[in-house]
N, C-alpha and C positions, 0 to 999 in steps of 0.2 A: 299411690304414688303413680300408677300410667295414666287416669287424669290429670294431675298436677301437670305432669311433665309435657300431656298431650295438650295441656293450655297456653303453656309456654312458647311450645312448638308454635302453633298456633298465633300467638301474638309477635312471634320472630317473622313470621313469612309478609309483615310491613314493617318498611325502613321505619317508619315516623317513628315506630316505638323502643327501636334501637337504646335511644338516651335512656328512657326509663330502665330498661330491663336492665343494661349492664349496670344502672346508678344503684339497682336493689343489693344490700347490701347482700354478700352470700350466696348472691342465685346462679351465679357461671360459676362457682365451684360444688355448688349441689348439683350440679346439670352432671357434672365431671363427675360426683359419686353416684349418681344415680346409673351412670348408664353404666360403671362397673359390676354396681352389686347385683342388676338386673340381665349380667351377661356371665353366664356359670362357667367354669370350665368344661364339666361335662356336658352341657345340653347345649351350651352357645348364649344366642342372643335371643333378647324377645319382642315385643311389638314396643316396651318402654324404652328399652337401649338405642332402638332405631329412632323415635321419636326425642329422646334425651343427644342423642348425637346430629341429628336434623334442626334442631334447634342450634345447639352449636357452630353449627354449618353456615345456618343464616344469619348467626351473631359474628358471625369471623368473614362477610361479604365485603363491606364495609371499608374502605382504607385506614377511616379513624377508629376502628375498633380492633385490627387484626394485633395490633401489639398489645394492648390491655388483655387479650382474650388468651393471648399465648405466655404472659406472665405468669396469668391465673395461677395461683395452689392448683395441682392436681390434674388441669388439663389436658399435657402431652402423654401423662402416664397412664388413664382413663383413655385416651384414642387409640394410644399403642396397645393398651390390653385388649378392647374389643378387636381390632384386630388379630392379636394373638388366639382368642378365643372362636373367631369367627370363621378359620382358614377350612379350607377342605378339608373333607376329608379324605382318606386314600382311593376311595373309589369315584374322588373329583365330585360329590353331590353334597349338598346341604339343605336345610332348607327356607324358606322365603326369609325367616325373617334374619338369622343368619348373613344371606347375602343383601338384604337393603341394611341392615345396619353398615355391613362393612364397606360399601360401596357409600354411604353419611359421613362415616368417621375419615375414609379416603378423601372425602369432599371439604371435610373442615381440615384437616392437616393442610391441604392444597391452596385452601384460602388462604390460611396464616403463612405458607412459606414464600408465599406472591409477595407479602408485608416487606419495604427493605428493610426495615430493622430488627427483620427478624431469622434472614436467609442466612446469615451467620450462626447465632446460637442455636436455632434448627438443625444445621450440619451437625454441629458439633454435640448435638443431645445423644447423651449416653444410650445406647441402643435403638436409635431412633432411625438410619440408614439400614441397620440391619433386617429393620422391620419394613420396609417398602421395599429393600432388593427382593425378601420374601415372598411380597404381596405380585410383587412384578413376575418371581419366579412360579409362583401355583396359581395367578389367575388370569383369565383371559380375556373379562369382559370389561365395564367399566370401572368394576375399582384398579385395577392394571392402568388402566388411561390415566385415571387418576394420579396413580405411585410417578408411572414416566414423567405427571405434569411435574410435579414435585424435586424432581431430578435436574429437569427443564429450569423451573427456577434457582436451584441453588446455584446452576451454571451461568446464570444468568448476573450472579454477583462476582466480578473480577478477582477479588480476595477469595472465595472460596474455589477456584479455576483450577489453580495448579495442585491444593488438597483432595480434591473430588479427583483427581488423574491417580496422584500420589495413595489413593488407599485399595486399588490395583483390582476391588471388585465392583467399581460403579458402570468404567468404563468397559469390559467386554458384554457387562450386562445394555448396555445402550446398544454398542456395534450388534450384538444377537438380538435386540429386537429390529435394527433397524433391516435388517438381511433376512430375517426369517419372516418377518409381519408382513402381509401384502396390503396395501391400501386401509390401515387404520389408522385411528385418530393417535394409539400408543406407536406406531413406527414417526408419524408424524413429529410429534413432542419430543421422542432420543433423534431425531435425523436434525431438530433444533438443537437440543442439549447440546452434541456432537457442533456444529455449528460455533455454538457461546465457547466451549470448551476450546476451541481453537483459533478464541483470539489471544489466548496464554500463548505466548511464541514455545515456552519452555514447556506447552504442550505438543509440539508439532511432531516430533521424534516417537513419542509415545503415543500417539493418535495412529501412526503411521503403522507401527511395530502391533498394535492391537487390532490390524485391517479392517478396519474404518474407511478406508478411502475407497474399495471397490464396490460396496454397496452403493455409495453413496452418488459415484461414477455410475453402477448402473441406477439405479434411479431415475437420475438425469435423461442419461440415454432413452428409454423408456419411455420420460416424458416426449422426448422428442424436440426440433429445434426453432418449432414457434411456441412463445410463450404467452401467446393468446389463447391456446386451447390445451394448457396446461390445466391439471385439475388439482384445486389447493394450493395450499401454501409448499410442498414437502420439495418440490422440485426446483422452488425458490431458494427454502435456506440451505438444499446441495449448494447453489453458485455461491452463497454466499458462505460455506465449508471450506469451498476450493480459495473461494478468493480471500481468506482468512490464514491457511494451511501456506498460498504462493508467500505471506510476507513473510517466513521464515529462510534465512539465508541456508538452512541443514535439508528444510524439507521442499525446494524448491527445486535442485533436482532429481526428485525421485518423482514429482509431479511429472516434471515434463518428459521423464521414459516411460509414466505410466497412460501417458496422453494427455492428459488434462487441457493443454492447447489443442489440439484438435479438437477433441470435445466441445470446448466453449467459443471455435472460430467460430460456427455459423451466427452466433449471437451479438457480432462484435458489430457487424454493419445497420442490426435493426432499430429501429428509432423507438427504445423501447426500455423501461427501466431495467431491467436484466444485462441490456448491455453494458449500462455500467458498471456492476457487480464486475461484469464477464470480463469487459476492458483493464480493469483494473489487478484481477487475479494474471491475466496475458502480461502484463509489462511488468509483475511483478515476478515470475516464472522466466520471463525473457530477459531477467536485468542483465545476466551473465554472459549471454548469449550474442554473437555479432554476425551471425552468418546472413545469406541471402534471405532465407525463410522468416527468420525473426525480422529483418529491414520488412519485408512485404508487413509482417501480421502488425507489427508498430504504425505501418502507413494505414492501416486500417483502423484501428482505436482514435484516428484522428478529427474525427468528427464526434468521439465522446468525451473527449479535452475537456471541452467547457464544461462537460456536466459535472466529470470529476475536481475543477476549479469551484463552481458552484456548492460542490457539494461539500467542499474543505470551506467555506464560506458560512453555508448554512450551520455547518456544524460547530463554529466558534461562534454566532449569532444565536445558536439553541433553537432552531428552526428544521422543519423539514423540508424537504424538496418535490418533483414529480416523481411521483411514484412512490418515495420513503417517508417513516418517520421520524423525528427527532429520538435519536437513539439507538437509531436500527445498526448505524458504525459510528465505530470508534473514531473516536480522533487518528491515530496512528494511522486508520485504514486508506486516509483520503492523505496525510502527511507523507506517510513513507509511499502512497502512489505519484504526489508531486516530486518527492525527492529521486525515483527512479526515474520517471519521466527527464528530469534534472538531469542526470548521468545520463542520459542518450544521444541518440542521434542528433546534429546540427537542428534537424527541421524540428525535434521537440522540442530544443532549448529554445527556439524562434517561436513557438506558439505557447509557451509558459512565462517567457521573460517579462512579464507587463505588473503592472501596479498592483490589479487587485491583487496576484500571486504573494508579492513579494509583502503585500499588506498583511494576510495571511498569516505568512512565515514569520513575521515582525512580531504578529499576535502570537502564535504558540512563543514561542524566544521570551518575549516578555515577560508574558505570563510565570513564568517557569523560572527565572534568575533577575530580573530587574526590581531592585527597591522588594528582595527577600520571595521576589513571585505571588503567586494567587494561589486561592482554594481553586480544587480542580471540579468539573463537573461528572457525571453519570457514564460520559464517553472518552472521562479522562481527561488533559493538559492541568495546566496549575501546576504548582512547584512541583509533585511529588512524579511527575508523569516527564521521567528523564528520556524516556525512548520516543516519545513524539519530538521534544525539544531538540534530540539529536538528530533525527530524520529532519527537522527543520533546518536546524545548522548544516545538513551536508545539501538540501536542497540549495540554500541560501548561495552557500560557498560556488557550489557548480554553474548558478547563473550569474553572479559576483562574475566568476573567473571568466564566464563568456562574456557578457558585455565590458567586462573589464581586462583584458588580455596581459597588458601591462599595463602597471601600476603608474599613474599619471600620464598614460595615453590617452585615455576616453575617462567619462566619468557616467553613473545609472541617468539616466533622463527623469527621474521623479524629483528632482529639486532640492535644495540643500536641507529644507526642512528633512526630510525623507533621510538623507543622508546620517541626518545627525541621531536620529532614532535609529535608525539600522545599527551604527557605530556605538551607541549606549547599549544595544541588545547584546550586540558579540563581546563587547567588553566587557558585559558584567556575565557572560557564558563562558567564557576564557579563562576566568579565575574563580570559580562556582566550584565548589566542594563535592558538591552532590557524587555520592559514592558512587552509583552505575554511570558516571560521566565517564567517557575514558578519554585521555591525555589525548590520542590523534583525532577525536573531534573538537579536543579545548582547540588545538593549533589551527583545524581550519578554522575556527572562530574568529584567531587572531591574523589568518590571514586576508579573512575576507574584508576585517577592520584595514587592514595595511590600504588594499584595495582602494577601499573606500577615502581612506585618507591623504592619502598620495593624491588623492583625483580631487581634492576640494578647492586647491588654485584654481582647476579650471575655469569653475564657478566665479572667482575673482575678476580673470579675463575678461568675462561676458560681462559683468557688472561694472569693468571700468571703461566698456564701449571700446575695448579693441577692433582696429577693423580687421576682418576674417581674411584678410590675404597677409597680413602682417608676418612677421618670420616670429614663428615658437606658439605661433596663435592656434587652439584647437579648442573649439567651441561646444557645448553642451548640446550633444545632437540631440532630436527629437526621438521618440521611443524606437520609430519604421527605421529612422535613419543608423542609430545607435544599436540594433538588433543587425542590418546587412553588411554596415561597414564593420564589424567586431566581429562577425562570422567569419569575415576575411582576414582578419587582423588576428584573430584566434589560432586560423587553418594557418600562417604564416608563423608566427612566433611559440605556440605551446605544443611540445611533446617534441619528440625526438625519432624523426624517420630515419627509416633506411636506406641505403643508396649503395652501390658498389665503390670499390678503392678507384678505380680507372675508368678512363672515357674511352673508349675503343670505337670511336666512329662518330658519322654527322646524324644525320637523318634517319640512317639507315639501322641505329643502334643506340636509344639514351641507354647508357649505363646498363649496356644486356647482360652481363655478368650476375646482377641479380633481379633478372625476370625470371617466375616461378612456372615451374612448367606444369604443363597439364597433368592432374594424374591419371589414371587406370580407369576411374572410377566415371558416372557420366558428367557432365558439369549443368551447372543452375542453369536454369533462365539467361539470356543474354540480359545484358543490362545496357541501361541508357550514363554514358560520358559525355561532362559538358563543363563549358566553361562558364563561369559564373562571373570571371572581370580578369584584365590585365593591367599590364601598365604598373603594377607594385613594384616599390624598391625596395627591397629587401637586403639586408647587410651582410655579409659573409665576411668571418675570421680567418685572414691567409694563414700561412707557416709563419711568417716574418711578425705579424701581430698587425700587419695593415688592416684598412677595413677597403673595400670595392664593393661597388653598387651593380647587384644584378638585377634585372628587367624579368621578371614573372606572371607568369597567369596562373590561373585555379582550373583544375578539369576537376571536376564533381563525379566522382562515381554515384549513382542513384540507388544504387543495391544496399549501401550501407550508411552512403550519407557523408561519406569521409570526403573533403578536399585536399588533394596531390595540387600543390605549389610546384609548378616545373618551370625553367628558363626558356626565355625565346630563346637565347644561342644555345644548342644543346651540349654545349661546352661548361657553360657553365663561368663561361670567363676563367674556366680552371687550366694553368700548365699539365703537360701530361704526366710528369713526375710529380702532380700533388697527390698525393694519399689521403685526401680529405673524405668525407662519407657528406653527400649530397641530402638535407630531411627536406624530406617531400610534405613535412608540415609548417616548418617554419621557414621551405622557400629558400633557405641556407646552408650553407655546409656545416656539418658538426663541427662543433669548437672541442677543444679538448677538455675529455671528462665526458662528454656526452655520449651514450651509448642509443643504437637502435630503436625503434620502435618496433616489433615484428607487427604489428595491427597494419602498418604500413608497407606491402607488398605489392611493387610494382609488377606489373603482369604482363603475358605478349597483350590481351586487348588491350590496357592501356598503351604498352608502344604504341603498338595499331593509331591509334587515336592520336596520340600525343602526333606521331609524323604525320599527319592529314594537318593535323589543328598547324603547324610547323608549315606545312607546302601550303596552306590557305595565307597565313599573313605572311608568309614573304614574298606571296602574288599581292598581295595585297598592300605593301610596303617594302618595294626596291630598297629603298636609303639603308634598312635594318643591316644588311650585307658590308655597309662599309664601318660598320660596330660590332668587331668579334662582341663585346661580352653587351654588349646590348644597353650600355648606361646612359648612354645618349645617341641624340641622332633618330631614337625610334620611338614614334609617335604611339599611342594606348590604339590598338585595333581590338577589334570584337571578332570571335574565333566563332565560326557558328556551333551550334552542337553536334554531333556524331552518335552512329549507335553503333556500339560492338556486335 
């Protein structure tokens, strides 16, 4: 028996013999039988056991063989029996045959777990996970590393990720190895498994509760801020773990509080693959923040935006990129990052409101719901990936709303064919019945559809050859002009902005009753507030329902990216007893039913800059004093930027 097992083992060393060996009826089953009968409970493994396990290990290396070996009757039970009968004694020692057979059995099982067809049935195989956890608990060498590799393989299957965490015993084991082991292959595999488990948003809070965050942050901190000096791939997986965790709405605040943003900040400005993951993580974590620090951080990620866009395009095309292979990133990661950027400051919208981004978002949405959708890939997408489609709809709506702030006032600059494709996709999504799609997301799709649909007539104007100076003509803009002009329009007409009820002075104080007083805490660094444009005619609704034109210009808060639309005449053309509130974003007074937006707070610094701008404007445009409401007789003037 020993010689026969040795002969088969030697033949299995050559890949060219695989087909013949697997084609020999009963051979694989005989190897499994030999492994069991030669490994006794009282004495453990023999050389024959080791050779039989080694032959099974060799035959399970090839991708084409993995499922066939796994399905062979007796193989799984035989390898699990070897693990049980070769466990260390109470004193922690065992003979060399036991050690070798245990390692080869774990290696064979690790090879089988790599097979895509095997990941789910092996995880569900009765008693198998318990056997693997026992190896990790009792071993310290190569067998333990192979057992950790099996858990990594289980986590790589998306359908396993939530069940793995729900078992309750795997997650603590992974965290313990990541925390206690130092510079070992087993720790690397457990960190990788934790990173993959974090791909499922349902696992985010259980991962936090398990204590997985701080050991991985410690590993990254010890690795240093220069990725070129990192040893191995463990630190890289830690960055991936933080990126995956940051995509959870529930986990993001905890990551912010734990100092993840500060830990990743040094990576943002590097020309390195790790800067891509770090920028995505920071973008996700900061998507709920609007303070000055967040604005500065997002500015640092600007140079990474092209990489994020390329990542989305490459993922959809089934390709890798600079520093990463296809399959490393889920589709949800890149789409989610684009969605977060699209909901961010104006400068972020300007950078991503491009045809390649719209093309990719359209592809995600179409694959999900148009004509029944398509089959997804290993990275997600297709008719089953409701999360990626939801994120794509959010991004499409944010960017469409940015470029078409008023339905019918402007059009997307990508041509009528693109408009029709977008409308088909948005309409399909709005009526899809997928159980994971929320009504609020369907409403976003409907709104995006309506904005594009009501702007289709603008194409006809252009095609009819109307003169650009004709009344009511609004041409389809170029991409650059559309972004610039609509960023101004959007700031004037979207959202409700706060303002005081009464005007109590001229240059000495524009709406002073609503000025935010400095707090007792130290103020943030000074920021630049500059004008973007002036001469915009905004319409305000008077108390009697009449329409009055108010000439405005824009002040930009460089810390937040918000555009404050303010009147050239400090009174805004309003009578002293008119209680309407000014909308800093719309550039007009609030109408009935509108409420102030607390995000647009007029500060003393803004007041000072506004006063300087008015003085500069008046000195360069004397005729403005002849017209109190600024609707006529005031030529557009350029107001120099001012620094607070």
